[in-house]
C-alpha positions as CSV (number, residue, x, y, z in Angstrom):
1,M,79.5,117.2,93.2
2,A,75.9,116.6,91.6
3,L,72.6,117.7,91.3
4,I,69.7,115.4,92.1
5,S,66.4,115.9,90.8
6,V,63.1,114.0,90.5
7,D,60.8,114.2,87.3
8,R,57.4,112.6,88.4
9,E,55.9,112.7,84.7
10,R,58.7,110.8,83.1
11,G,59.0,108.7,86.7
12,L,62.8,109.3,86.7
13,L,65.6,110.6,89.5
14,T,68.3,112.4,87.5
15,V,71.9,112.9,88.7
16,E,73.5,115.4,86.7
17,F,77.5,115.6,87.3
18,Q,79.0,119.4,87.6
19,G,82.1,120.8,86.5
20,L,85.0,118.4,86.5
21,D,82.9,115.6,87.8
22,K,81.8,114.7,84.5
23,L,85.3,114.1,83.6
24,W,86.1,112.2,87.0
25,T,82.9,110.0,86.5
26,L,83.3,109.3,82.6
27,K,79.3,110.6,82.9
28,S,77.8,113.7,82.2
29,R,74.3,112.5,84.0
30,L,72.4,109.2,84.9
31,E,68.7,108.7,84.6
32,I,67.3,106.2,87.0
33,P,63.5,105.1,86.7
34,L,61.9,105.7,89.8
35,A,60.2,102.4,90.5
36,H,64.0,101.1,90.9
37,V,64.9,103.2,93.7
38,R,64.4,102.0,97.0
39,G,65.4,104.9,99.3
40,A,68.3,107.3,100.2
41,T,70.2,107.9,103.2
42,H,73.0,110.6,104.1
43,D,75.8,108.4,105.0
44,P,79.5,110.1,105.7
45,G,80.8,106.6,106.9
46,M,80.4,104.8,103.5
47,A,82.9,107.0,101.5
48,R,85.2,105.9,104.2
49,E,84.5,102.0,103.4
50,P,86.7,100.0,101.0
51,K,85.7,100.8,97.2
52,G,86.1,97.9,95.5
53,I,87.7,97.0,92.2
54,R,87.6,100.5,90.2
55,V,86.2,99.4,86.7
56,G,86.0,103.1,85.0
57,G,86.6,106.3,86.7
58,T,89.0,108.1,89.0
59,H,90.3,107.0,92.5
60,F,92.6,109.0,94.1
61,P,92.4,107.9,98.1
62,G,91.3,110.7,100.6
63,V,90.9,113.0,97.3
64,I,88.2,111.7,95.7
65,T,86.4,108.4,94.4
66,A,84.2,108.7,91.2
67,G,82.9,106.2,88.4
68,R,82.1,102.6,88.4
69,F,83.4,100.0,91.1
70,R,82.4,96.2,91.9
71,R,82.7,95.2,95.5
72,D,81.7,91.7,96.5
73,G,79.5,91.5,93.6
74,E,77.7,94.6,94.4
75,R,77.8,97.5,91.1
76,L,78.6,100.9,92.7
77,F,78.7,104.0,91.0
78,W,80.7,107.1,93.1
79,D,81.1,110.8,93.2
80,V,82.6,112.0,96.2
81,K,85.2,114.0,97.2
82,N,83.7,115.3,100.4
83,P,82.6,112.3,102.8
84,D,80.4,114.3,105.1
85,K,78.2,115.2,102.0
86,A,77.8,111.6,101.0
87,V,74.5,110.4,100.0
88,V,73.5,106.6,99.1
89,V,70.7,105.9,96.7
90,E,69.7,102.2,97.1
91,L,68.4,100.8,93.7
92,A,66.7,97.3,92.9
93,D,65.5,95.3,89.9
94,A,68.2,95.1,87.3
95,E,69.4,98.2,87.5
96,T,73.1,99.0,86.3
97,Y,73.9,99.9,89.6
98,D,73.1,98.8,93.2
99,R,73.9,101.9,94.9
100,L,75.0,105.5,94.1
101,V,77.1,107.1,96.5
102,I,77.0,111.0,95.8
103,E,78.2,114.1,96.8
104,V,75.3,116.6,96.9
105,D,75.6,120.1,98.2
106,D,72.8,119.7,100.8
107,P,72.5,116.0,102.0
108,R,69.2,116.3,104.3
109,A,67.3,117.8,101.4
110,T,68.5,115.5,98.7
111,V,67.2,112.6,101.1
112,A,64.0,114.4,101.8
113,L,63.6,114.8,97.9
114,V,64.3,111.0,97.3
115,E,62.4,109.5,100.1
116,R,59.3,111.3,98.9
117,S,59.3,110.5,95.3
118,V,59.6,106.9,96.2
119,A,57.1,106.7,99.1
120,R,55.0,103.7,98.5
121,D,51.1,103.9,99.2
């Protein structure tokens, strides 16, 4: 599982991986400029779609998907064990990833946090 937070002063969305997820994802955290975040959705169905080719990380079907994957030219970062808690964060503008698919404790609150943070005037 991961914790997603927003630092408006630094203009960053931070994803911090908890416990063994650091091992499975091969990362302890991701920092994404808010200017590159397009939005977020609670999407349990995404976790059931094909993952693509694993570039680095862990994939045991039906158990865990974690790390970097490529699918149809898209760069994805996964950290999901429970699909019902999956949040998809859409990224743009030359980020390392096109989408983050992250399991969080409260998907609804996480989506609201991200959406408030990227709301454009």
